[in-house]
C-alpha positions as CSV (number, residue, x, y, z in Angstrom):
1,X,158.3,75.7,97.7
2,X,155.0,76.5,96.4
3,X,154.0,72.7,96.1
4,X,154.7,72.6,100.0
5,X,152.5,75.6,100.4
6,X,155.2,78.0,102.0
7,X,154.9,81.6,101.3
8,X,157.7,83.9,101.2
9,X,157.3,87.2,103.3
10,X,160.0,89.6,101.7
11,X,158.8,92.4,103.7
12,X,160.0,90.7,106.8
13,X,163.2,89.3,105.4
14,X,164.4,93.0,104.6
15,X,164.1,93.9,108.0
16,X,165.5,90.8,109.9
17,X,168.2,89.8,107.3
18,X,167.1,86.3,107.1
19,X,164.6,84.0,104.9
20,X,161.3,84.4,106.3
21,X,157.9,82.8,105.2
22,X,154.5,81.6,106.5
23,X,153.5,78.0,106.4
24,X,150.2,77.6,104.6
25,X,149.9,73.8,105.0
26,X,149.9,72.1,108.4
27,X,151.7,68.8,107.7
28,X,155.0,66.9,108.4
29,X,156.1,67.2,105.0
30,X,156.0,71.0,105.0
31,X,157.6,71.4,108.5
32,X,160.1,69.1,107.7
33,X,161.0,71.2,104.9
34,X,161.0,74.3,106.9
35,X,163.2,72.6,109.7
36,X,165.9,72.0,106.9
37,X,166.4,75.4,105.7
38,X,167.2,78.3,107.8
39,X,165.0,81.0,108.4
40,X,162.1,82.3,110.5
41,X,158.5,80.8,109.7
42,X,154.9,81.5,110.8
43,X,152.4,79.2,111.4
44,X,148.9,80.2,112.2
45,X,146.4,77.6,113.6
46,X,142.8,77.6,114.9
47,X,142.6,77.7,118.9
48,X,141.3,74.2,119.0
49,X,143.6,72.3,116.3
50,X,145.9,69.8,117.8
51,X,149.5,71.5,118.2
52,X,151.5,68.4,118.8
53,X,153.0,68.3,115.5
54,X,154.1,71.8,115.4
55,X,155.6,71.6,119.0
56,X,157.3,68.5,118.0
57,X,159.2,70.3,115.3
58,X,160.0,73.2,117.6
59,X,157.5,75.5,117.0
60,X,156.7,78.0,119.8
61,X,153.6,80.2,120.8
62,X,153.7,83.8,120.0
63,X,150.3,85.3,119.8
64,X,146.5,85.0,119.2
65,X,145.1,87.0,116.6
66,X,141.5,88.1,116.4
67,X,139.6,89.4,113.5
68,X,137.1,92.2,114.3
69,X,134.7,92.7,111.7
70,X,131.9,95.5,111.3
71,X,129.2,95.2,109.0
72,X,127.5,98.6,107.2
73,X,124.9,100.0,109.5
74,X,126.2,98.5,112.5
75,X,128.9,101.0,113.1
76,X,128.5,103.3,116.5
77,X,129.7,106.5,115.4
78,X,130.9,109.2,117.9
79,X,131.8,112.8,117.4
80,X,134.1,115.5,119.3
81,X,134.5,118.9,118.5
82,X,138.2,119.0,119.1
83,X,139.0,115.8,117.2
84,X,139.6,115.4,113.6
85,X,141.1,113.1,111.0
86,X,143.2,114.0,108.3
87,X,144.7,112.2,105.1
88,X,147.6,114.8,105.0
89,X,149.9,114.6,107.8
90,X,153.7,114.2,107.6
91,X,154.7,110.4,107.3
92,X,157.8,111.4,109.4
93,X,155.5,112.7,112.0
94,X,153.6,109.5,112.3
95,X,156.6,107.1,112.1
96,X,157.8,108.9,115.5
97,X,154.5,107.5,117.0
98,X,154.9,104.2,115.3
99,X,158.2,103.5,116.4
100,X,158.2,101.3,119.5
101,X,154.4,101.4,119.9
102,X,153.5,97.8,119.2
103,X,154.8,95.7,122.3
104,X,151.7,93.4,121.8
105,X,153.0,92.5,118.3
106,X,153.9,88.8,117.9
107,X,157.4,89.7,116.8
108,X,158.0,91.6,119.8
109,X,156.9,88.6,122.0
110,X,159.3,86.5,120.0
111,X,162.1,85.5,122.4
112,X,164.4,85.0,119.7
113,X,164.1,88.2,117.7
114,X,165.9,91.7,118.4
115,X,163.2,94.0,119.6
116,X,164.7,96.7,117.9
117,X,164.3,95.0,114.6
118,X,160.5,94.2,115.4
119,X,160.2,98.2,115.9
120,X,161.7,98.7,112.5
121,X,159.4,96.0,110.8
122,X,156.5,98.2,112.0
123,X,157.9,101.3,110.6
124,X,158.7,99.7,107.3
125,X,154.9,98.4,107.2
126,X,153.7,102.0,107.7
127,X,155.7,103.0,105.1
128,X,154.7,100.6,102.9
129,X,150.9,101.4,103.6
130,X,151.6,104.9,103.0
131,X,152.6,104.3,99.6
132,X,150.0,101.6,98.6
133,X,147.1,102.1,100.9
134,X,145.8,105.1,102.7
135,X,146.9,106.5,106.1
136,X,144.9,108.9,108.3
137,X,146.5,111.1,111.0
138,X,144.4,111.4,114.1
139,X,144.4,115.0,115.3
140,X,143.5,116.3,118.7
141,X,143.0,120.4,118.3
142,X,145.4,119.9,115.3
143,X,148.1,118.2,117.1
144,X,149.0,114.8,115.7
145,X,148.0,112.2,118.3
146,X,148.1,108.8,116.0
147,X,147.2,107.1,112.8
148,X,145.4,104.3,111.5
149,X,146.7,103.0,108.0
150,X,144.4,101.2,105.9
151,X,144.3,99.3,102.7
152,X,141.0,98.7,101.0
153,X,138.4,98.0,103.8
154,X,141.2,96.9,106.3
155,X,142.4,98.6,109.3
156,X,145.9,97.3,109.0
157,X,148.1,99.2,111.4
158,X,147.2,102.0,114.2
159,X,148.7,103.4,117.1
160,X,148.1,106.6,119.6
161,X,150.5,108.5,121.0
162,X,151.2,107.5,124.9
163,X,149.9,111.2,126.1
164,X,146.6,110.5,124.1
165,X,146.1,107.0,125.4
166,X,143.4,105.9,128.2
167,X,141.6,109.0,127.6
168,X,138.6,107.8,125.5
169,X,139.5,109.7,122.5
170,X,140.1,106.5,120.3
171,X,136.6,105.8,119.7
172,X,136.1,109.1,117.8
173,X,139.0,108.5,115.7
174,X,138.1,105.0,114.9
175,X,134.4,105.7,114.0
176,X,135.4,108.5,111.9
177,X,137.9,106.5,109.7
178,X,135.5,103.5,109.7
179,X,132.5,105.9,108.6
180,X,134.9,107.1,105.7
181,X,135.4,103.7,104.5
182,X,131.7,102.8,104.4
183,X,131.2,106.0,102.5
184,X,133.6,104.6,99.7
185,X,131.2,101.7,99.0
186,X,132.6,99.1,101.6
187,X,130.1,96.8,103.0
188,X,132.3,95.6,105.7
189,X,135.2,97.0,107.6
190,X,137.7,94.5,109.0
191,X,141.1,94.6,111.3
192,X,143.3,92.1,112.8
193,X,144.5,92.5,116.7
194,X,146.3,90.7,119.4
195,X,144.0,88.9,122.1
196,X,146.3,90.4,124.5
197,X,145.7,93.9,123.7
198,X,142.6,94.5,125.7
199,X,142.1,98.1,125.3
200,X,141.8,97.6,121.6
201,X,139.6,94.9,121.8
202,X,137.2,96.6,124.1
203,X,137.7,99.7,121.7
204,X,136.5,97.6,118.6
205,X,133.7,95.7,120.5
206,X,132.3,99.2,121.6
207,X,132.2,100.5,118.2
208,X,129.9,97.5,117.0
209,X,132.5,95.1,115.7
210,X,132.1,91.5,116.2
211,X,134.9,88.9,116.4
212,X,134.4,85.8,114.0
213,X,137.6,84.2,113.9
214,X,140.7,83.5,116.0
215,X,144.1,82.0,115.1
216,X,147.1,81.1,117.4
217,X,150.3,82.1,115.9
218,X,153.6,79.8,116.3
219,X,156.9,80.9,115.1
220,X,160.1,78.7,114.3
221,X,163.4,80.3,114.1
222,X,166.1,77.8,112.2
223,X,169.6,78.7,112.7
224,X,172.2,78.3,110.2
């Protein structure tokens, strides 16, 4: 499979109970192999790239991913006396916020996957980041309001509880966490978001992030 540039994604396979992989080589040979092996495949292409080959093999569009990036010194920092960030928040409390929070995600938008399993995928991802990265709890007057899970200089997964959304609080939490990462010596902070998630897109823009890359994401489910 490596010769065909197909990358197994065991973290997805353990949730969906089928073989899962990401296709790294956009060619007829690789797509033909994928079409012959039951499983779920992800293909990421540049927005202006010709999609006709993917469509011919049965791939279907699920999302467009944007990569916000902020350089050290360009972050807009905001503070609020009632808002804090903590690295010591019970994971069980954060999982309650995580579960069901990612309706914009490509796995939720995939019509062939169960939404309950898509929710579980993000729950497992948060657990993995708690073990192998750093998870910041977002607090409002010491009440848990959300989380930002990071790995190195990447903001990989984040969510805010519904009762705290749309009130202008996110900029305080995000700028604090980004400032912590810059203080650790990173020259840039990056993330990945769905282009359909306009509130988060606007949040990143307000903090001084720029959007340098975009990828259209296609899926393929090959049944037994």
